[in-house]
N, C-alpha and C positions, 0 to 999 in steps of 0.2 A: 908564558912566553916572555922573553927578555925585552922589556920596553926600551931600554937604552939602546940595544942593538937595532931595534926597529926604527927608532928615531934617527939613528946614524944612517940607515939605509934610505930613509925618506928624505933627508935634508938635500941631497943632490937633485932631487926631483921637485920638491916644493919650496926649497929655500929654508930660511930660519924660522919663519912664522907660520905655524899651523897648529891645529888642535887635534888631539888624539882621543878616540873613543874605543871602548872595548865591549864585547859581548861574548859570553861563554857558551860552549856546547853543553850538552846534558847527557845524563844517563838516567834511564827509567828503571827504578827499582822493581816496580810491578805495576801492571795496568797497561797492557799492550793491545793496540787496535781497539781501545775503548773510547778514545777521545772523540773520534768522529761519529761515535754512537751516543754522544751526550753523556758519557759515563764518567768514571773516576780513574785517576792516575796518581802515581806517587813518584815523580821525578826529582832529581837534584841537578842543579847546575854544577859543572865540573871545572877543574883547574886547568882547562885548555880552552883557548879563546881565539877570537878574531880581533886584531888590532887594526884600526882605521884612522889614518891621518887625512885631514881635509883643510882646504883653504878656498875662499871664494874665487870664482873666475871673473867676477864683475859683469857677468852676462847670464843668459839662460842656458849656456853651454855647460855640459857635464863631461869631464874627462876622467876615465877610470884606469888606474894602473894596478895590475895584479902582480905582486911579487912572487906569488906561488905558482903562477902559470907562465913562467919564463918571461916575466916583465911585460906581459901582453897589455895592450892598450885598446880601449873601446871608448868611443865618443858618441854623444847624442845631444839633441836639444830637448829641453823640458817642454817645448811647444809641440814636439812630435816624437813620442817615445815608442819605438818599435822593437821587435825581437832582433837580436843579433845571432844569426845562425852560425857564425864562425866562432866568436868568443862567447860560447854559451854560458860560461860562468857569470857574464855581465848581466844576464837576464834576471837574476835574483835582485840585483841592485836596481835595474831598470824597472822591474815590476813594483818595487817599493815606491819609487818616484812616481810611477804611473798611478797607483792607487791613492797616494797622498794628493797628487794634483786633482784626481777625479773626485776626491772627498772635499775639495775646496781649499786646500793648502797651496798657496802660491809660493813655490820654492825658489831659493837662490841657486844659481848654478855653482857647482863645486868641482874642484880638482881633488880626486880621491886616490889615495894609495893604501892598499890593505895587504895584510898577510896574516897567517894563522898557524896554530899548531894542533888544530883539531884534525885528526886523520880524515881524509876525504873518503866518502863511501863506507864509513865504519859504523854507521848507525848512531852516531853521536851528535847529529844535528848541526853539522857545519853550515848547512844552507840557512837554517833558522838563525844562527848566530850572525851570519852575514846580513841577513835581512834586518835583524834588530839593530845591529850597529849602523846600518845605512839609515834606517828611520830616525834613530836618535841624532845622528850627525846632521842630516838635512833639516830636521825640525829645529834643532838647537841653533844652527846658523841662519835659519829663516825666521827665528824668534817666535816659534810656536811652542805651546806647552800642552802636552797630552798626558793623561794618566798611563801608567804602564799597561793595564789591561786593554785600553783603547789602542795603544801602539801595537800590542801583540795581535789584536784582531785585524788591524790593517796589514800587518806583515803576513798573517795567514792568508788573507785575501790575495795578496801578491803572489803567493805560491800556488794557491788554488786556481786563480783566474788568469794570471799572466804566464806563469811557468808551466802550469798544467798538471801539478801534483795535488790531488784532492786530500791533503793532509788535514788532521784535526788541529786543535789550538794548542796542544801541550807543548810542543817544541819552542814556539815563539814565546809562550807565556812564561815558561821556566827560565829561558834565557834573559827575559826582561826582569823577572821578579825573584830570581833565585836568592837564597839566604845562606850565609856562611855556616858550614857544618850541619846543615839541615836539608831534609827533603820537604816538598810541599805536597800535601793532599789537595788535589784540584778537582772541583766539580766542574766538568767541562760544559755543562749546561748553564749554570748560574754564574760561573767564574769565581765563585767563592773558594777560598783557599785557607789552609791552616798549616803551620809549620810543625814538623816532627823532627827532632834531632836524630842524626844518625845514631843508632843504638850504641851505648857505651860498651867498650870492650870489643868493638868490631871495626873492620875496615872494609871499604868497597874496592874490590879489584876488578878492573876493566881488562878484558882480553879481546883484542882486535884480531880476528881470524886472518885478516889481510886478504879476505875475499870481498872485493868491493861490490857494493850493491848500488843500483840505480832505481829509485822509486818511480821516476817519471818513465812511463812506458812498461813498467813491470806490472804484475798482477795486483799491485796495491789498489789501484783505482777500481779494479774488478771486484775486489773484496768489499770495498765500500758500497758499491752498487748492490751486491748480493745482500748485504746487511739492510740496506734501505728497503729492498723488495720484501725481505722477511718481516721487517717491522710493519710495513703496510699491510701485509697479509694477516698479521697478528692484531691489527687494529690499534697500534700505538704509535706515538710520534717517533720513537727511537727504541732500539733494543735495551737501552738503559731502563725502560719502563717495564721490563719483563723479569720475573724471577725464574729460577730453575724449575720450580714447581709449576708455574704457569706455562713455561715453554714445553715441558713434557706433556702437560694436559692438552696442549694445542698442536702437538707435533704433526698431526694429520693435515694441518693447513699448509705445511711447508713441503717443498721438495726435499729429498734426502740431503742434497748439498746445502740448501738454505738452513736446514736444521743443524747440520754439522757446524756451519759457520756461526750460527746463533749460539750454539752450545758454548763455543769459546768465549764470545763476547759477554754473555750472561754470567757464565762461570767466572770470568776474569774480573768483572765488576764486584762480584761477591768476594773474590780473593783479595782485592784491594782493601775492602772494608774490614775483612778479617785480619789483614796485615797490620793495619793501624792499631787494632785491638791487641795484637801480639806485641807490637812495639811498646804500647802503653804498659803492658804487663811484663815487659822484659823477657818475653818468651822467644828466645833466639832460635831454638829448635823448631818451634811452630812456624816462625817466620820463614825459616829455610825450607820447610816442607811446602809452603805456599809458593815460593819461588820455583821450586822443582815442578810443582803441579802446573804452574803457568807455562813453563817451557814445554812440558809434555802436551799441553793443549794447543800451543802454537805450532808444534810439530805435527800433531795428529789430526786435530780438528780444523785449525785454520790453515795449515799447510804452507807456512811462510818461513820455515827453517830451511837448512841445507845440511849436507853431510859434514862440512867443516864446523858449523855451529854445534851440531849434535855431538861431534867428536870432542870439541872443547868442553862442552857441558858434561859429558860422560867422564872425561878425565878429572875434571874439577870435583865432581861429586864423590870421587873415590880418594881424594886427598885429605889428610888429617887437617882439621881446623876449618873446613869449608861447611858452612851451615846449609847453603843452597846456591844453585847456579841456574841461570836461564839466559836465553838470547834477549837482547835489548834492541829497540828500534824497530823499523818496519820489516826487517827480515830479508831473506834471499841473499844473505851474506852479512858482513858487519861484525858486531861485537857481542860478547856475553858480559853479564854482570854477575859478580860473585860476592856473597856475603861471607866474610871470613873473620875468624877470631884474630884479634889484633896481634897477638904474639906469634901467629902463624903466617902472617901476611907475606913477608918477604920469602919465606920458604915455599909458599904456594905459588908465588910469581915464578920462581926459578923452576920448580917441578912442573908446573903447567906448560911453561915455554919448552922445556926439554921434551916432555911427553908428546906435546902437540906436533913438534917438528919431526919427531920419530914416526908419528902416525901418518903425517900428511906430506912431509917434505917441505913444509912452509914455515918460515920464521915469523912468529907472531909478535905483535906489539902488546906487551902486558905490563900493567903498572898499577900501583896503589893510587886511587883517586881520592881527592879531598873535595867535599861539597863546597861550592864557592858562592860569592855574591853575584847578583844579577848585573845587567849591563849599566854602563854609565861612562862619564868622561874620566880620562886618566889625567890627573893633575901632576904637575912637576913638583 
């Protein structure tokens, strides 16, 4: 996003003196619906982000301006933070302030202006980026210092408890801790992480189907509940503690639907660990196969894909230079992630766009992504 243009738009609202913070969206290379099962994920922060300009109000009043929602404004007091049923976008920011206050951080009131170039509803975690940018801005101007994992956990709590989407930790974590040109293997139980460079000779292509998803009120929370029930019946804290061998041995303990959902989660955790071995070995073909298997499982076992996502994936898999393709994000719409040979990337973008529009009548947003650094202040 063009920071200079953002500053130009902000100045008439905030004047000349303000600070700017940024937080990126993310793409998940592999490891879908495993984070809230204490499992493993392999996301990367991307080169699309939320920019947030702030200045103190001199009181406990918060004034929010969204440049992306027709310059809408929402205000509240830090002494009484409630849901805004009209400007629902503001609830992500309100939720962060609520959990920070509840955790004992006495915040300064701020006037906030934000905008972003992360497509909304595209499965690229625009909401997590907004939460992380909000947390960093309020904590910095209130003179508190939190570690990035602590900050990510508070942002997750805001989305879980205030907004009502029972997401895992992955989105907030990678937005806060992303590394340039690398993905992070994250253990969502211990929050230990390790950096893995995007494989040499490849590019990550993101294809937004332009079918917008909404996780709040979708079957997302239902999937989480089913997984928790299955884990309880299997006698483990979370499905992360089950192998495919154990799951098959104890299949009779579960309903057919619980077994089906658990098959995806257990298999997906195993695919993530296999993926990092393939990356270490430079086995791009093997990594691509794992991405393909991930999508098939999300489509058939977890049932969170849709016709447009499947169409985008099927087209990509038949294009020269594509190692693997899968949906990314919570599902029910959104984007696909494609691992593509570097010298084929631009041709894949063009061919995928053309074929998808011919098949669906929808113009997709498809681009070559670069893994980016995590959130922080933007210095002039």
